[in-house]
All heavy atoms as a GROMACS GRO file, in nm:
protein
  612
    1MET      N    1  11.572  12.622  10.212
    1MET     CA    2  11.652  12.502  10.180
    1MET      C    3  11.579  12.429  10.070
    1MET      O    4  11.460  12.398  10.068
    1MET     CB    5  11.655  12.418  10.302
    1MET     CG    6  11.779  12.345  10.315
    1MET     SD    7  11.809  12.265  10.466
    1MET     CE    8  11.891  12.382  10.554
    2ASN      N    9  11.653  12.384   9.965
    2ASN     CA   10  11.590  12.310   9.857
    2ASN      C   11  11.553  12.165   9.889
    2ASN      O   12  11.587  12.108   9.990
    2ASN     CB   13  11.691  12.323   9.734
    2ASN     CG   14  11.803  12.234   9.756
    2ASN    OD1   15  11.810  12.119   9.775
    2ASN    ND2   16  11.925  12.296   9.728
    3CYS      N   17  11.479  12.114   9.804
    3CYS     CA   18  11.422  11.972   9.831
    3CYS      C   19  11.524  11.856   9.827
    3CYS      O   20  11.497  11.746   9.867
    3CYS     CB   21  11.308  11.942   9.728
    3CYS     SG   22  11.361  11.939   9.565
    4PHE      N   23  11.643  11.895   9.769
    4PHE     CA   24  11.753  11.776   9.774
    4PHE      C   25  11.840  11.782   9.887
    4PHE      O   26  11.931  11.706   9.891
    4PHE     CB   27  11.827  11.809   9.637
    4PHE     CG   28  11.768  11.779   9.513
    4PHE    CD1   29  11.706  11.885   9.444
    4PHE    CD2   30  11.751  11.648   9.472
    4PHE    CE1   31  11.640  11.857   9.327
    4PHE    CE2   32  11.679  11.620   9.357
    4PHE     CZ   33  11.624  11.725   9.277
    5MET      N   34  11.810  11.858   9.990
    5MET     CA   35  11.910  11.869  10.099
    5MET      C   36  11.918  11.743  10.180
    5MET      O   37  12.040  11.695  10.209
    5MET     CB   38  11.861  11.984  10.205
    5MET     CG   39  11.966  12.028  10.294
    5MET     SD   40  12.110  12.083  10.221
    5MET     CE   41  12.059  12.210  10.130
    6ASN      N   42  11.826  11.669  10.187
    6ASN     CA   43  11.819  11.543  10.270
    6ASN      C   44  11.906  11.436  10.182
    6ASN      O   45  11.996  11.361  10.247
    6ASN     CB   46  11.686  11.471  10.289
    6ASN     CG   47  11.616  11.542  10.409
    6ASN    OD1   48  11.678  11.611  10.488
    6ASN    ND2   49  11.481  11.540  10.406
    7GLU      N   50  11.880  11.426  10.048
    7GLU     CA   51  11.962  11.352   9.958
    7GLU      C   52  12.118  11.394   9.971
    7GLU      O   53  12.209  11.306   9.961
    7GLU     CB   54  11.919  11.357   9.819
    7GLU     CG   55  11.967  11.239   9.732
    7GLU     CD   56  11.907  11.227   9.601
    7GLU    OE1   57  11.826  11.310   9.566
    7GLU    OE2   58  11.951  11.141   9.528
    8ILE      N   59  12.147  11.525   9.968
    8ILE     CA   60  12.283  11.566   9.974
    8ILE      C   61  12.346  11.513  10.106
    8ILE      O   62  12.452  11.460  10.109
    8ILE     CB   63  12.288  11.730   9.967
    8ILE    CG1   64  12.252  11.774   9.813
    8ILE    CG2   65  12.421  11.776  10.009
    8ILE    CD1   66  12.236  11.913   9.804
    9LYS      N   67  12.280  11.538  10.216
    9LYS     CA   68  12.322  11.489  10.343
    9LYS      C   69  12.353  11.337  10.342
    9LYS      O   70  12.444  11.291  10.408
    9LYS     CB   71  12.227  11.518  10.456
    9LYS     CG   72  12.219  11.676  10.485
    9LYS     CD   73  12.111  11.704  10.586
    9LYS     CE   74  12.108  11.857  10.621
    9LYS     NZ   75  12.001  11.889  10.726
   10SER      N   76  12.260  11.256  10.281
   10SER     CA   77  12.268  11.114  10.270
   10SER      C   78  12.394  11.083  10.201
   10SER      O   79  12.482  10.995  10.234
   10SER     CB   80  12.162  11.051  10.212
   10SER     OG   81  12.050  11.055  10.302
   11CYS      N   82  12.416  11.159  10.083
   11CYS     CA   83  12.533  11.129   9.998
   11CYS      C   84  12.667  11.163  10.090
   11CYS      O   85  12.767  11.089  10.063
   11CYS     CB   86  12.526  11.220   9.875
   11CYS     SG   87  12.406  11.165   9.751
   12LEU      N   88  12.672  11.274  10.147
   12LEU     CA   89  12.783  11.319  10.216
   12LEU      C   90  12.807  11.218  10.332
   12LEU      O   91  12.927  11.197  10.367
   12LEU     CB   92  12.759  11.452  10.282
   12LEU     CG   93  12.764  11.574  10.187
   12LEU    CD1   94  12.723  11.695  10.247
   12LEU    CD2   95  12.920  11.587  10.116
   13GLU      N   96  12.712  11.154  10.392
   13GLU     CA   97  12.728  11.049  10.488
   13GLU      C   98  12.805  10.934  10.430
   13GLU      O   99  12.912  10.884  10.499
   13GLU     CB  100  12.596  11.013  10.541
   13GLU     CG  101  12.602  10.899  10.658
   13GLU     CD  102  12.681  10.945  10.779
   13GLU    OE1  103  12.665  11.064  10.815
   13GLU    OE2  104  12.742  10.855  10.852
   14VAL      N  105  12.782  10.890  10.307
   14VAL     CA  106  12.845  10.778  10.250
   14VAL      C  107  12.979  10.821  10.214
   14VAL      O  108  13.086  10.750  10.237
   14VAL     CB  109  12.767  10.738  10.119
   14VAL    CG1  110  12.855  10.632  10.049
   14VAL    CG2  111  12.629  10.668  10.170
   15ILE      N  112  12.993  10.934  10.157
   15ILE     CA  113  13.133  10.985  10.109
   15ILE      C  114  13.222  11.013  10.220
   15ILE      O  115  13.351  10.984  10.209
   15ILE     CB  116  13.104  11.115  10.013
   15ILE    CG1  117  13.041  11.077   9.888
   15ILE    CG2  118  13.239  11.180   9.989
   15ILE    CD1  119  12.992  11.188   9.809
   16THR      N  120  13.174  11.065  10.326
   16THR     CA  121  13.281  11.089  10.446
   16THR      C  122  13.297  10.975  10.537
   16THR      O  123  13.381  10.980  10.626
   16THR     CB  124  13.229  11.216  10.527
   16THR    OG1  125  13.090  11.188  10.574
   16THR    CG2  126  13.225  11.338  10.437
   17ASN      N  127  13.225  10.856  10.512
   17ASN     CA  128  13.243  10.736  10.583
   17ASN      C  129  13.255  10.621  10.488
   17ASN      O  130  13.173  10.525  10.483
   17ASN     CB  131  13.123  10.718  10.682
   17ASN     CG  132  13.122  10.814  10.789
   17ASN    OD1  133  13.206  10.830  10.872
   17ASN    ND2  134  13.017  10.910  10.770
   18PRO      N  135  13.360  10.619  10.387
   18PRO     CA  136  13.366  10.523  10.286
   18PRO      C  137  13.382  10.375  10.336
   18PRO      O  138  13.333  10.290  10.263
   18PRO     CB  139  13.481  10.570  10.207
   18PRO     CG  140  13.564  10.640  10.304
   18PRO     CD  141  13.464  10.716  10.396
   19LYS      N  142  13.418  10.361  10.459
   19LYS     CA  143  13.448  10.215  10.508
   19LYS      C  144  13.301  10.148  10.528
   19LYS      O  145  13.307  10.028  10.533
   19LYS     CB  146  13.522  10.215  10.635
   19LYS     CG  147  13.679  10.256  10.597
   19LYS     CD  148  13.760  10.251  10.737
   19LYS     CE  149  13.902  10.290  10.698
   19LYS     NZ  150  13.990  10.276  10.819
   20ASN      N  151  13.210  10.237  10.559
   20ASN     CA  152  13.070  10.186  10.576
   20ASN      C  153  12.988  10.161  10.449
   20ASN      O  154  12.877  10.112  10.453
   20ASN     CB  155  13.003  10.280  10.678
   20ASN     CG  156  13.069  10.291  10.808
   20ASN    OD1  157  13.130  10.210  10.856
   20ASN    ND2  158  13.044  10.415  10.868
   21ALA      N  159  13.044  10.198  10.335
   21ALA     CA  160  12.979  10.189  10.208
   21ALA      C  161  12.974  10.042  10.159
   21ALA      O  162  13.069   9.971  10.181
   21ALA     CB  163  13.042  10.269  10.101
   22LYS      N  164  12.864  10.010  10.088
   22LYS     CA  165  12.850   9.890  10.036
   22LYS      C  166  12.931   9.878   9.907
   22LYS      O  167  12.960   9.991   9.851
   22LYS     CB  168  12.713   9.838  10.004
   22LYS     CG  169  12.620   9.844  10.128
   22LYS     CD  170  12.477   9.833  10.075
   22LYS     CE  171  12.393   9.850  10.212
   22LYS     NZ  172  12.247   9.892  10.182
   23PRO      N  173  12.971   9.768   9.855
   23PRO     CA  174  13.040   9.762   9.727
   23PRO      C  175  12.977   9.835   9.606
   23PRO      O  176  12.854   9.831   9.599
   23PRO     CB  177  13.048   9.617   9.685
   23PRO     CG  178  13.042   9.540   9.816
   23PRO     CD  179  12.944   9.628   9.901
   24GLY      N  180  13.043   9.932   9.551
   24GLY     CA  181  12.989  10.014   9.442
   24GLY      C  182  12.903  10.144   9.494
   24GLY      O  183  12.880  10.224   9.412
   25GLU      N  184  12.881  10.146   9.616
   25GLU     CA  185  12.793  10.252   9.668
   25GLU      C  186  12.868  10.378   9.676
   25GLU      O  187  12.811  10.493   9.634
   25GLU     CB  188  12.740  10.220   9.814
   25GLU     CG  189  12.650  10.323   9.868
   25GLU     CD  190  12.604  10.287  10.016
   25GLU    OE1  191  12.674  10.210  10.090
   25GLU    OE2  192  12.499  10.339  10.054
   26PHE      N  193  13.004  10.382   9.704
   26PHE     CA  194  13.078  10.508   9.703
   26PHE      C  195  13.078  10.580   9.576
   26PHE      O  196  13.047  10.696   9.559
   26PHE     CB  197  13.212  10.471   9.756
   26PHE     CG  198  13.302  10.608   9.786
   26PHE    CD1  199  13.294  10.678   9.891
   26PHE    CD2  200  13.390  10.641   9.677
   26PHE    CE1  201  13.370  10.782   9.909
   26PHE    CE2  202  13.459  10.746   9.686
   26PHE     CZ  203  13.449  10.831   9.803
   27LYS      N  204  13.118  10.497   9.472
   27LYS     CA  205  13.125  10.548   9.346
   27LYS      C  206  12.981  10.606   9.288
   27LYS      O  207  12.965  10.707   9.227
   27LYS     CB  208  13.178  10.443   9.242
   27LYS     CG  209  13.211  10.497   9.107
   27LYS     CD  210  13.285  10.387   9.032
   27LYS     CE  211  13.316  10.420   8.888
   27LYS     NZ  212  13.391  10.336   8.815
   28GLN      N  213  12.885  10.531   9.312
   28GLN     CA  214  12.746  10.562   9.269
   28GLN      C  215  12.709  10.688   9.346
   28GLN      O  216  12.642  10.786   9.278
   28GLN     CB  217  12.646  10.442   9.302
   28GLN     CG  218  12.512  10.472   9.250
   28GLN     CD  219  12.410  10.362   9.297
   28GLN    OE1  220  12.452  10.277   9.377
   28GLN    NE2  221  12.306  10.359   9.228
   29THR      N  222  12.742  10.698   9.461
   29THR     CA  223  12.706  10.811   9.552
   29THR      C  224  12.779  10.949   9.503
   29THR      O  225  12.719  11.042   9.497
   29THR     CB  226  12.730  10.796   9.696
   29THR    OG1  227  12.659  10.681   9.746
   29THR    CG2  228  12.699  10.911   9.779
   30LEU      N  229  12.896  10.937   9.461
   30LEU     CA  230  12.976  11.039   9.406
   30LEU      C  231  12.903  11.099   9.277
   30LEU      O  232  12.885  11.210   9.265
   30LEU     CB  233  13.116  11.013   9.370
   30LEU     CG  234  13.216  11.004   9.492
   30LEU    CD1  235  13.347  10.948   9.440
   30LEU    CD2  236  13.240  11.151   9.553
   31ARG      N  237  12.870  11.004   9.198
   31ARG     CA  238  12.806  11.040   9.074
   31ARG      C  239  12.678  11.112   9.097
   31ARG      O  240  12.627  11.215   9.041
   31ARG     CB  241  12.773  10.911   8.981
   31ARG     CG  242  12.885  10.870   8.907
   31ARG     CD  243  12.846  10.764   8.803
   31ARG     NE  244  12.961  10.672   8.784
   31ARG     CZ  245  12.944  10.532   8.796
   31ARG    NH1  246  12.825  10.479   8.825
   31ARG    NH2  247  13.060  10.474   8.776
   32ARG      N  248  12.587  11.054   9.195
   32ARG     CA  249  12.458  11.114   9.228
   32ARG      C  250  12.488  11.259   9.280
   32ARG      O  251  12.408  11.358   9.232
   32ARG     CB  252  12.393  11.033   9.328
   32ARG     CG  253  12.250  11.103   9.358
   32ARG     CD  254  12.156  11.101   9.251
   32ARG     NE  255  12.042  11.180   9.288
   32ARG     CZ  256  11.977  11.268   9.213
   32ARG    NH1  257  12.014  11.298   9.097
   32ARG    NH2  258  11.859  11.324   9.260
   33LEU      N  259  12.581  11.273   9.373
   33LEU     CA  260  12.603  11.407   9.423
   33LEU      C  261  12.649  11.508   9.320
   33LEU      O  262  12.589  11.618   9.320
   33LEU     CB  263  12.710  11.406   9.532
   33LEU     CG  264  12.720  11.523   9.632
   33LEU    CD1  265  12.593  11.576   9.678
   33LEU    CD2  266  12.832  11.507   9.730
   34ASP      N  267  12.739  11.464   9.217
   34ASP     CA  268  12.767  11.553   9.106
   34ASP      C  269  12.645  11.587   9.029
   34ASP      O  270  12.643  11.699   8.984
   34ASP     CB  271  12.877  11.486   9.030
   34ASP     CG  272  13.016  11.469   9.092
   34ASP    OD1  273  13.046  11.539   9.196
   34ASP    OD2  274  13.099  11.387   9.035
   35GLN      N  275  12.559  11.500   9.002
   35GLN     CA  276  12.440  11.529   8.924
   35GLN      C  277  12.360  11.631   9.003
   35GLN      O  278  12.301  11.709   8.936
   35GLN     CB  279  12.366  11.379   8.902
   35GLN     CG  280  12.237  11.411   8.817
   35GLN     CD  281  12.163  11.273   8.811
   35GLN    OE1  282  12.170  11.191   8.898
   35GLN    NE2  283  12.093  11.250   8.707
   36ILE      N  284  12.328  11.607   9.122
   36ILE     CA  285  12.262  11.708   9.202
   36ILE      C  286  12.313  11.843   9.194
   36ILE      O  287  12.240  11.941   9.170
   36ILE     CB  288  12.243  11.666   9.354
   36ILE    CG1  289  12.159  11.542   9.367
   36ILE    CG2  290  12.172  11.775   9.429
   36ILE    CD1  291  12.156  11.483   9.496
   37VAL      N  292  12.437  11.862   9.219
   37VAL     CA  293  12.516  11.985   9.202
   37VAL      C  294  12.499  12.048   9.075
   37VAL      O  295  12.465  12.158   9.053
   37VAL     CB  296  12.657  11.967   9.244
   37VAL    CG1  297  12.735  12.097   9.213
   37VAL    CG2  298  12.670  11.925   9.385
   38LYS      N  299  12.511  11.967   8.961
   38LYS     CA  300  12.501  12.019   8.831
   38LYS      C  301  12.354  12.071   8.795
   38LYS      O  302  12.335  12.174   8.748
   38LYS     CB  303  12.534  11.900   8.726
   38LYS     CG  304  12.521  11.950   8.585
   38LYS     CD  305  12.553  11.833   8.494
   38LYS     CE  306  12.536  11.864   8.343
   38LYS     NZ  307  12.561  11.760   8.253
   39ASN      N  308  12.251  11.984   8.841
   39ASN     CA  309  12.119  12.014   8.802
   39ASN      C  310  12.056  12.128   8.892
   39ASN      O  311  11.960  12.192   8.854
   39ASN     CB  312  12.027  11.886   8.822
   39ASN     CG  313  12.057  11.780   8.714
   39ASN    OD1  314  12.125  11.817   8.611
   39ASN    ND2  315  12.022  11.658   8.742
   40GLU      N  316  12.105  12.129   9.010
   40GLU     CA  317  12.048  12.225   9.114
   40GLU      C  318  12.145  12.348   9.143
   40GLU      O  319  12.124  12.412   9.251
   40GLU     CB  320  12.020  12.154   9.242
   40GLU     CG  321  11.918  12.038   9.232
   40GLU     CD  322  11.771  12.091   9.179
   40GLU    OE1  323  11.741  12.198   9.207
   40GLU    OE2  324  11.734  12.012   9.090
   41LYS      N  325  12.231  12.363   9.055
   41LYS     CA  326  12.341  12.465   9.077
   41LYS      C  327  12.266  12.601   9.127
   41LYS      O  328  12.329  12.661   9.216
   41LYS     CB  329  12.428  12.485   8.955
   41LYS     CG  330  12.532  12.552   8.977
   41LYS     CD  331  12.623  12.561   8.851
   41LYS     CE  332  12.765  12.603   8.880
   41LYS     NZ  333  12.860  12.570   8.779
   42GLY      N  334  12.169  12.650   9.058
   42GLY     CA  335  12.101  12.768   9.089
   42GLY      C  336  12.032  12.771   9.215
   42GLY      O  337  12.006  12.886   9.267
   43THR      N  338  11.985  12.657   9.274
   43THR     CA  339  11.916  12.660   9.395
   43THR      C  340  11.988  12.636   9.520
   43THR      O  341  11.936  12.646   9.632
   43THR     CB  342  11.800  12.550   9.388
   43THR    OG1  343  11.851  12.418   9.365
   43THR    CG2  344  11.707  12.587   9.273
   44LEU      N  345  12.115  12.584   9.502
   44LEU     CA  346  12.200  12.554   9.619
   44LEU      C  347  12.241  12.675   9.684
   44LEU      O  348  12.286  12.776   9.612
   44LEU     CB  349  12.319  12.460   9.589
   44LEU     CG  350  12.284  12.320   9.543
   44LEU    CD1  351  12.404  12.249   9.497
   44LEU    CD2  352  12.225  12.250   9.658
   45HIS      N  353  12.273  12.682   9.813
   45HIS     CA  354  12.335  12.789   9.875
   45HIS      C  355  12.475  12.809   9.816
   45HIS      O  356  12.546  12.701   9.802
   45HIS     CB  357  12.346  12.770  10.036
   45HIS     CG  358  12.388  12.892  10.110
   45HIS    ND1  359  12.534  12.922  10.105
   45HIS    CD2  360  12.346  12.977  10.173
   45HIS    CE1  361  12.556  13.023  10.179
   45HIS    NE2  362  12.417  13.067  10.226
   46PRO      N  363  12.514  12.928   9.777
   46PRO     CA  364  12.652  12.953   9.712
   46PRO      C  365  12.773  12.889   9.790
   46PRO      O  366  12.868  12.829   9.737
   46PRO     CB  367  12.672  13.096   9.708
   46PRO     CG  368  12.527  13.144   9.717
   46PRO     CD  369  12.451  13.060   9.799
   47ARG      N  370  12.758  12.881   9.926
   47ARG     CA  371  12.871  12.835  10.002
   47ARG      C  372  12.871  12.678   9.985
   47ARG      O  373  12.975  12.614   9.977
   47ARG     CB  374  12.860  12.864  10.150
   47ARG     CG  375  12.973  12.844  10.235
   47ARG     CD  376  13.070  12.956  10.232
   47ARG     NE  377  13.170  12.937  10.338
   47ARG     CZ  378  13.301  12.940  10.330
   47ARG    NH1  379  13.346  12.981  10.206
   47ARG    NH2  380  13.385  12.933  10.422
   48LEU      N  381  12.749  12.613  10.003
   48LEU     CA  382  12.740  12.477   9.992
   48LEU      C  383  12.776  12.438   9.855
   48LEU      O  384  12.853  12.342   9.830
   48LEU     CB  385  12.606  12.431  10.022
   48LEU     CG  386  12.577  12.280  10.009
   48LEU    CD1  387  12.667  12.201  10.108
   48LEU    CD2  388  12.429  12.247  10.043
   49ARG      N  389  12.744  12.505   9.750
   49ARG     CA  390  12.783  12.463   9.613
   49ARG      C  391  12.934  12.477   9.605
   49ARG      O  392  12.991  12.389   9.531
   49ARG     CB  393  12.707  12.575   9.525
   49ARG     CG  394  12.726  12.529   9.364
   49ARG     CD  395  12.647  12.627   9.278
   49ARG     NE  396  12.723  12.757   9.296
   49ARG     CZ  397  12.667  12.865   9.317
   49ARG    NH1  398  12.537  12.873   9.335
   49ARG    NH2  399  12.726  12.983   9.305
   50HIS      N  400  12.994  12.584   9.667
   50HIS     CA  401  13.140  12.586   9.650
   50HIS      C  402  13.201  12.461   9.710
   50HIS      O  403  13.293  12.414   9.639
   50HIS     CB  404  13.178  12.707   9.728
   50HIS     CG  405  13.328  12.728   9.744
   50HIS    ND1  406  13.420  12.761   9.642
   50HIS    CD2  407  13.404  12.696   9.857
   50HIS    CE1  408  13.528  12.766   9.688
   50HIS    NE2  409  13.535  12.724   9.821
   51PHE      N  410  13.163  12.423   9.820
   51PHE     CA  411  13.223  12.303   9.883
   51PHE      C  412  13.204  12.181   9.793
   51PHE      O  413  13.300  12.094   9.777
   51PHE     CB  414  13.174  12.280  10.019
   51PHE     CG  415  13.204  12.384  10.123
   51PHE    CD1  416  13.112  12.441  10.216
   51PHE    CD2  417  13.338  12.438  10.130
   51PHE    CE1  418  13.149  12.543  10.292
   51PHE    CE2  419  13.372  12.539  10.229
   51PHE     CZ  420  13.277  12.590  10.319
   52LEU      N  421  13.080  12.165   9.757
   52LEU     CA  422  13.040  12.035   9.684
   52LEU      C  423  13.132  12.037   9.526
   52LEU      O  424  13.166  11.939   9.483
   52LEU     CB  425  12.896  12.034   9.650
   52LEU     CG  426  12.818  12.003   9.780
   52LEU    CD1  427  12.675  12.010   9.750
   52LEU    CD2  428  12.867  11.889   9.862
   53GLU      N  429  13.124  12.156   9.468
   53GLU     CA  430  13.194  12.165   9.331
   53GLU      C  431  13.339  12.140   9.348
   53GLU      O  432  13.408  12.078   9.264
   53GLU     CB  433  13.173  12.307   9.278
   53GLU     CG  434  13.036  12.323   9.230
   53GLU     CD  435  13.010  12.458   9.158
   53GLU    OE1  436  13.085  12.555   9.191
   53GLU    OE2  437  12.918  12.464   9.078
   54ASN      N  438  13.395  12.170   9.467
   54ASN     CA  439  13.542  12.160   9.500
   54ASN      C  440  13.576  12.027   9.562
   54ASN      O  441  13.692  12.003   9.605
   54ASN     CB  442  13.600  12.282   9.557
   54ASN     CG  443  13.607  12.400   9.472
   54ASN    OD1  444  13.677  12.395   9.378
   54ASN    ND2  445  13.517  12.495   9.512
   55ARG      N  446  13.473  11.951   9.572
   55ARG     CA  447  13.480  11.819   9.639
   55ARG      C  448  13.542  11.829   9.798
   55ARG      O  449  13.606  11.750   9.839
   55ARG     CB  450  13.554  11.719   9.571
   55ARG     CG  451  13.481  11.693   9.436
   55ARG     CD  452  13.541  11.561   9.362
   55ARG     NE  453  13.482  11.546   9.238
   55ARG     CZ  454  13.404  11.455   9.206
   55ARG    NH1  455  13.376  11.366   9.316
   55ARG    NH2  456  13.343  11.424   9.096
   56SER      N  457  13.510  11.940   9.857
   56SER     CA  458  13.540  11.959   9.993
   56SER      C  459  13.425  11.918  10.092
   56SER      O  460  13.352  11.983  10.144
   56SER     CB  461  13.562  12.104  10.010
   56SER     OG  462  13.664  12.152   9.944
   57TYR      N  463  13.406  11.777  10.078
   57TYR     CA  464  13.302  11.710  10.144
   57TYR      C  465  13.289  11.731  10.291
   57TYR      O  466  13.181  11.749  10.353
   57TYR     CB  467  13.280  11.574  10.114
   57TYR     CG  468  13.272  11.550   9.956
   57TYR    CD1  469  13.368  11.461   9.889
   57TYR    CD2  470  13.180  11.625   9.881
   57TYR    CE1  471  13.354  11.462   9.745
   57TYR    CE2  472  13.157  11.603   9.745
   57TYR     CZ  473  13.257  11.525   9.679
   57TYR     OH  474  13.242  11.509   9.549
   58GLN      N  475  13.399  11.728  10.366
   58GLN     CA  476  13.411  11.744  10.501
   58GLN      C  477  13.375  11.894  10.550
   58GLN      O  478  13.292  11.912  10.636
   58GLN     CB  479  13.525  11.696  10.567
   58GLN     CG  480  13.531  11.694  10.714
   58GLN     CD  481  13.430  11.586  10.766
   58GLN    OE1  482  13.424  11.471  10.723
   58GLN    NE2  483  13.345  11.628  10.850
   59LYS      N  484  13.413  11.978  10.458
   59LYS     CA  485  13.371  12.123  10.494
   59LYS      C  486  13.236  12.134  10.464
   59LYS      O  487  13.158  12.210  10.540
   59LYS     CB  488  13.448  12.215  10.400
   59LYS     CG  489  13.581  12.232  10.436
   59LYS     CD  490  13.666  12.317  10.338
   59LYS     CE  491  13.806  12.330  10.376
   59LYS     NZ  492  13.879  12.437  10.301
   60ALA      N  493  13.170  12.066  10.374
   60ALA     CA  494  13.024  12.081  10.348
   60ALA      C  495  12.944  12.020  10.467
   60ALA      O  496  12.854  12.082  10.511
   60ALA     CB  497  12.989  11.992  10.213
   61VAL      N  498  12.981  11.912  10.529
   61VAL     CA  499  12.931  11.849  10.632
   61VAL      C  500  12.935  11.949  10.753
   61VAL      O  501  12.826  11.970  10.816
   61VAL     CB  502  12.999  11.708  10.673
   61VAL    CG1  503  12.952  11.678  10.805
   61VAL    CG2  504  12.970  11.619  10.567
   62THR      N  505  13.054  12.009  10.767
   62THR     CA  506  13.067  12.104  10.881
   62THR      C  507  12.971  12.220  10.873
   62THR      O  508  12.924  12.266  10.960
   62THR     CB  509  13.218  12.147  10.890
   62THR    OG1  510  13.303  12.034  10.916
   62THR    CG2  511  13.243  12.252  10.996
   63TRP      N  512  12.968  12.279  10.750
   63TRP     CA  513  12.880  12.396  10.724
   63TRP      C  514  12.737  12.356  10.745
   63TRP      O  515  12.664  12.431  10.789
   63TRP     CB  516  12.910  12.437  10.575
   63TRP     CG  517  12.846  12.561  10.539
   63TRP    CD1  518  12.873  12.686  10.573
   63TRP    CD2  519  12.715  12.573  10.477
   63TRP    NE1  520  12.785  12.773  10.520
   63TRP    CE2  521  12.677  12.716  10.461
   63TRP    CE3  522  12.620  12.475  10.426
   63TRP    CZ2  523  12.568  12.752  10.401
   63TRP    CZ3  524  12.512  12.529  10.371
   63TRP    CH2  525  12.474  12.655  10.353
   64LEU      N  526  12.699  12.236  10.701
   64LEU     CA  527  12.562  12.195  10.719
   64LEU      C  528  12.520  12.184  10.855
   64LEU      O  529  12.404  12.197  10.898
   64LEU     CB  530  12.529  12.063  10.644
   64LEU     CG  531  12.515  12.086  10.482
   64LEU    CD1  532  12.515  11.937  10.420
   64LEU    CD2  533  12.401  12.162  10.448
   65LYS      N  534  12.615  12.150  10.946
   65LYS     CA  535  12.596  12.137  11.084
   65LYS      C  536  12.582  12.285  11.160
   65LYS      O  537  12.560  12.298  11.278
   65LYS     CB  538  12.706  12.069  11.163
   65LYS     CG  539  12.704  11.917  11.124
   65LYS     CD  540  12.818  11.843  11.191
   65LYS     CE  541  12.825  11.706  11.174
   65LYS     NZ  542  12.944  11.636  11.231
   66GLY      N  543  12.597  12.382  11.079
   66GLY     CA  544  12.600  12.520  11.127
   66GLY      C  545  12.744  12.560  11.194
   66GLY      O  546  12.742  12.676  11.262
   67GLU      N  547  12.833  12.492  11.166
   67GLU     CA  548  12.967  12.526  11.211
   67GLU      C  549  13.051  12.588  11.110
   67GLU      O  550  13.007  12.595  10.976
   67GLU     CB  551  13.044  12.393  11.254
   67GLU     CG  552  12.976  12.336  11.369
   67GLU     CD  553  13.023  12.195  11.407
   67GLU    OE1  554  13.126  12.155  11.358
   67GLU    OE2  555  12.969  12.120  11.491
   68ILE      N  556  13.173  12.650  11.127
   68ILE     CA  557  13.251  12.726  11.029
   68ILE      C  558  13.353  12.629  10.998
   68ILE      O  559  13.447  12.597  11.080
   68ILE     CB  560  13.295  12.855  11.104
   68ILE    CG1  561  13.181  12.949  11.127
   68ILE    CG2  562  13.399  12.927  10.997
   68ILE    CD1  563  13.210  13.073  11.199
   69PRO      N  564  13.365  12.602  10.861
   69PRO     CA  565  13.484  12.509  10.819
   69PRO      C  566  13.604  12.586  10.810
   69PRO      O  567  13.615  12.713  10.802
   69PRO     CB  568  13.445  12.474  10.681
   69PRO     CG  569  13.299  12.518  10.664
   69PRO     CD  570  13.274  12.621  10.766
   70GLU      N  571  13.727  12.512  10.831
   70GLU     CA  572  13.848  12.582  10.824
   70GLU      C  573  13.874  12.623  10.686
   70GLU      O  574  13.815  12.563  10.585
   70GLU     CB  575  13.946  12.485  10.868
   70GLU     CG  576  13.954  12.445  11.009
   70GLU     CD  577  14.070  12.339  11.044
   70GLU    OE1  578  14.178  12.358  10.980
   70GLU    OE2  579  14.056  12.268  11.140
   71LYS      N  580  13.943  12.745  10.674
   71LYS     CA  581  13.976  12.787  10.550
   71LYS      C  582  14.086  12.699  10.479
   71LYS      O  583  14.170  12.643  10.536
   71LYS     CB  584  14.039  12.931  10.553
   71LYS     CG  585  13.931  13.024  10.584
   71LYS     CD  586  13.993  13.171  10.574
   71LYS     CE  587  13.876  13.271  10.611
   71LYS     NZ  588  13.934  13.400  10.598
   72GLY      N  589  14.060  12.681  10.350
   72GLY     CA  590  14.152  12.585  10.272
   72GLY      C  591  14.247  12.663  10.194
   72GLY      O  592  14.257  12.789  10.210
   73SER      N  593  14.305  12.600  10.090
   73SER     CA  594  14.390  12.662  10.004
   73SER      C  595  14.341  12.768   9.905
   73SER      O  596  14.397  12.858   9.858
   73SER     CB  597  14.478  12.559   9.919
   73SER     OG  598  14.376  12.492   9.831
   74CYS      N  599  14.199  12.754   9.892
   74CYS     CA  600  14.134  12.855   9.810
   74CYS      C  601  14.114  12.987   9.891
   74CYS      O  602  14.068  13.090   9.824
   74CYS     CB  603  14.002  12.807   9.756
   74CYS     SG  604  13.887  12.785   9.871
   75GLY      N  605  14.120  12.974  10.014
   75GLY     CA  606  14.101  13.103  10.091
   75GLY      C  607  13.963  13.129  10.135
   75GLY      O  608  13.929  13.244  10.200
   76GLY      N  609  13.870  13.048  10.087
   76GLY     CA  610  13.729  13.080  10.117
   76GLY      C  611  13.663  12.980  10.198
   76GLY      O  612  13.567  12.961  10.262
   0.00000   0.00000   0.00000
């Protein structure tokens, strides 16, 4: 697991619970998560990278919990 995993989890917590976000936090968190994905593309697990690149954030959360996300329109 790479060193950004805790930060990814924190970002996903904000993104999947936007009502709890402080003003401006949601947008800033999206930018940070996009930056992590871009910079750490080669070190992220391919499945997690797929979910994050496609902004399937709830699926990413489910996968990180060790559960199997439902298949979406991409079939994967």
